[in-house]
GUPAFI-675557 format. One record per residue: chain; residue number from 0; residue in three letters; x, y, z of N, C-alpha, C in turn. Coordinates in Angstrom, 3 decimals. Example, Ala and Ser with C-alpha at 12.3 -4.5 7.8 and 13.67 -1.06 7.14 Angstrom:
ch|i|aa|n.u|n.v|n.w|ca.u|ca.v|ca.w|c.u|c.v|c.w
A|0|ALA|13.190|-5.690|7.800|12.300|-4.500|7.800|13.200|-3.300|7.800
A|1|SER|12.850|-2.250|7.080|13.670|-1.060|7.140|12.900|0.030|7.870
//
This chain:
ch|i|aa|n.u|n.v|n.w|ca.u|ca.v|ca.w|c.u|c.v|c.w
A|0|MET|134.238|143.448|90.037|135.813|143.793|90.221|136.730|142.637|89.586
A|1|SER|137.804|142.866|88.658|138.589|141.981|88.463|139.359|141.492|89.382
A|2|GLY|140.015|142.132|90.317|141.037|141.827|91.608|142.479|142.077|90.923
A|3|ASP|142.373|142.726|89.846|143.685|143.060|89.117|144.236|144.612|89.928
A|4|PRO|145.588|144.508|89.818|146.349|145.864|90.755|145.766|146.992|89.854
A|5|ILE|145.754|148.094|90.404|145.376|149.423|90.042|146.844|149.813|89.423
A|6|ARG|146.664|150.280|88.271|147.795|150.729|87.406|147.797|152.212|87.186
A|7|THR|148.946|152.764|87.247|149.043|154.504|87.344|150.076|154.616|86.365
A|8|LYS|149.983|155.789|85.823|151.304|156.445|85.157|151.990|157.247|85.960
A|9|GLU|151.646|157.470|87.205|152.504|158.367|88.132|153.463|157.445|88.956
A|10|PRO|154.638|158.267|88.865|155.828|157.440|89.605|155.277|156.923|91.091
A|11|CYS|155.706|155.754|91.410|155.482|155.227|92.539|156.581|154.751|93.473
A|12|TYR|157.026|155.659|94.521|157.976|155.491|95.391|157.745|154.782|96.858
A|13|HIS|158.536|153.995|97.305|158.631|153.142|98.666|159.026|153.716|99.814
A|14|LEU|158.382|153.857|100.550|158.971|154.709|101.940|158.691|153.589|102.832
A|15|THR|159.727|153.037|103.759|159.680|152.162|104.896|160.331|152.781|106.180
A|16|LEU|159.813|152.596|107.212|160.377|152.858|108.483|161.331|151.759|109.105
A|17|VAL|162.604|152.044|109.214|163.219|151.131|109.893|164.203|151.757|110.650
A|18|GLY|163.807|151.024|111.916|164.393|151.661|113.050|163.678|152.909|113.305
A|19|GLN|164.541|154.002|113.559|163.965|155.524|113.684|164.071|156.509|112.195
A|20|ASP|164.817|155.751|111.243|164.923|156.394|109.942|163.752|156.012|109.020
A|21|TRP|163.696|156.805|107.864|162.676|156.575|106.788|163.686|156.291|105.614
A|22|GLN|163.403|155.160|104.895|163.989|154.520|103.671|163.257|154.749|102.601
A|23|LEU|163.710|155.732|101.577|162.658|155.764|100.274|163.532|155.546|99.270
A|24|THR|163.078|154.654|98.395|163.393|153.860|97.219|162.482|154.672|96.013
A|25|SER|163.077|155.549|95.028|162.582|156.065|93.835|162.392|155.389|92.657
A|26|PRO|161.792|155.492|91.779|161.065|154.713|90.867|162.531|154.278|89.982
A|27|GLN|163.285|155.196|89.801|164.480|154.996|89.163|165.894|154.676|89.885
A|28|ALA|165.400|154.305|91.126|166.507|153.770|91.895|166.386|152.830|92.636
A|29|SER|167.452|151.626|92.663|167.389|150.526|93.451|167.996|150.541|94.562
A|30|VAL|168.761|151.518|95.030|169.371|151.783|96.272|168.676|152.991|97.066
A|31|PRO|167.765|152.553|98.485|167.160|153.673|99.184|167.919|154.581|99.530
A|32|ARG|167.276|155.784|99.944|167.989|156.984|100.379|167.172|156.976|101.718
A|33|ALA|168.292|157.642|102.875|167.732|157.474|104.413|167.094|158.930|104.526
A|34|PHE|166.318|159.066|105.247|165.691|160.360|105.738|165.278|160.316|107.304
A|35|SER|165.620|161.287|108.058|165.182|161.378|109.506|164.049|161.729|109.697
A|36|GLY|162.873|162.083|108.777|161.766|162.899|109.222|160.789|162.439|107.933
A|37|LEU|159.832|162.413|108.035|158.763|162.371|106.925|158.978|163.533|105.941
A|38|GLU|158.731|164.662|106.609|158.834|166.094|105.913|159.693|166.026|104.941
A|39|ASP|161.076|165.412|105.282|162.438|165.421|104.105|162.030|164.608|103.326
A|40|ALA|161.660|163.219|103.520|161.017|162.319|102.494|160.062|162.889|101.456
A|41|PHE|158.997|163.502|101.945|157.891|163.952|101.004|158.776|165.161|100.176
A|42|ALA|159.403|165.840|100.806|160.068|167.020|100.255|161.013|166.693|98.811
A|43|PHE|161.568|165.399|99.356|162.402|164.747|98.127|161.483|164.334|97.072
A|44|VAL|160.230|163.634|97.504|159.724|163.073|96.174|159.143|164.203|95.633
A|45|SER|158.601|165.473|95.921|158.378|166.463|95.508|159.356|167.099|94.546
A|46|THR|160.443|166.978|94.750|161.496|167.459|94.005|161.784|166.494|92.610
A|47|ASP|161.997|165.267|93.380|162.503|164.063|92.179|161.263|164.041|90.982
A|48|SER|160.277|164.093|91.580|159.318|164.140|90.500|159.052|165.495|89.698
A|49|ARG|159.513|166.326|90.155|159.520|167.557|89.279|158.199|168.067|89.292
A|50|GLY|157.672|168.241|90.286|156.320|168.962|90.829|155.199|168.202|90.316
A|51|SER|155.372|167.197|89.378|154.114|166.265|88.865|153.690|165.303|89.892
A|52|PRO|152.377|164.968|89.988|151.833|163.830|90.858|152.602|162.890|90.955
A|53|ALA|152.742|161.923|92.136|153.525|161.013|92.387|152.425|160.094|93.565
A|54|ILE|152.871|158.818|93.492|152.394|157.866|94.689|153.344|157.316|95.324
A|55|VAL|153.193|157.512|96.967|154.090|157.084|97.736|153.540|156.091|98.565
A|56|GLU|153.895|154.808|98.562|153.580|153.503|99.589|154.360|153.898|100.779
A|57|ILE|153.726|153.768|102.136|154.515|154.018|103.028|154.276|152.483|103.736
A|58|ARG|155.199|152.273|104.597|155.332|150.901|105.521|155.542|151.299|106.622
A|59|ALA|155.262|151.266|107.850|155.746|151.567|108.983|154.760|150.618|110.214
A|60|ASP|155.515|150.160|111.040|154.972|149.315|112.218|153.489|148.562|111.677
A|61|GLY|154.273|147.625|110.839|152.953|146.994|110.030|151.860|147.438|109.539
A|62|ALA|151.710|148.689|109.296|150.663|149.476|108.696|151.252|149.771|107.337
A|63|TYR|150.122|149.675|106.427|150.525|149.987|104.973|149.713|151.315|104.575
A|64|MET|150.041|152.180|103.808|149.347|153.571|103.278|149.851|153.691|102.218
A|65|VAL|148.724|154.022|101.428|149.171|154.861|99.901|148.821|156.350|100.135
A|66|LYS|149.806|157.176|99.856|149.561|158.524|99.599|149.890|159.198|98.218
A|67|ARG|148.955|159.987|97.690|149.236|160.562|96.290|149.504|162.140|96.628
A|68|ILE|150.562|162.356|96.187|151.158|163.685|96.419|151.051|164.735|95.088
A|69|ALA|150.331|165.757|95.070|150.150|166.563|93.778|150.623|167.921|94.196
A|70|PRO|151.103|168.742|93.014|151.396|169.850|93.329|150.558|171.032|93.741
A|71|ARG|150.542|172.029|94.417|149.744|172.741|95.017|149.497|173.693|93.945
A|72|ARG|148.303|174.111|93.792|147.771|175.158|92.580|147.468|176.291|93.354
//
């Protein structure tokens, strides 16, 4: 393994817990959007990516997770 970061052609969204709200930054925007729940944030990602697969990086309470969202078949 070379240690290089994995590169993907799928859009990558950044989701961070700030207080009790979730801030989501999309690949096309520099200003984050605020959501009160994860369900709303993931619904936005699904709509914004037009049903195409997308990657969401999640940061909350010192934890880091990556989730791939793909359209249902």
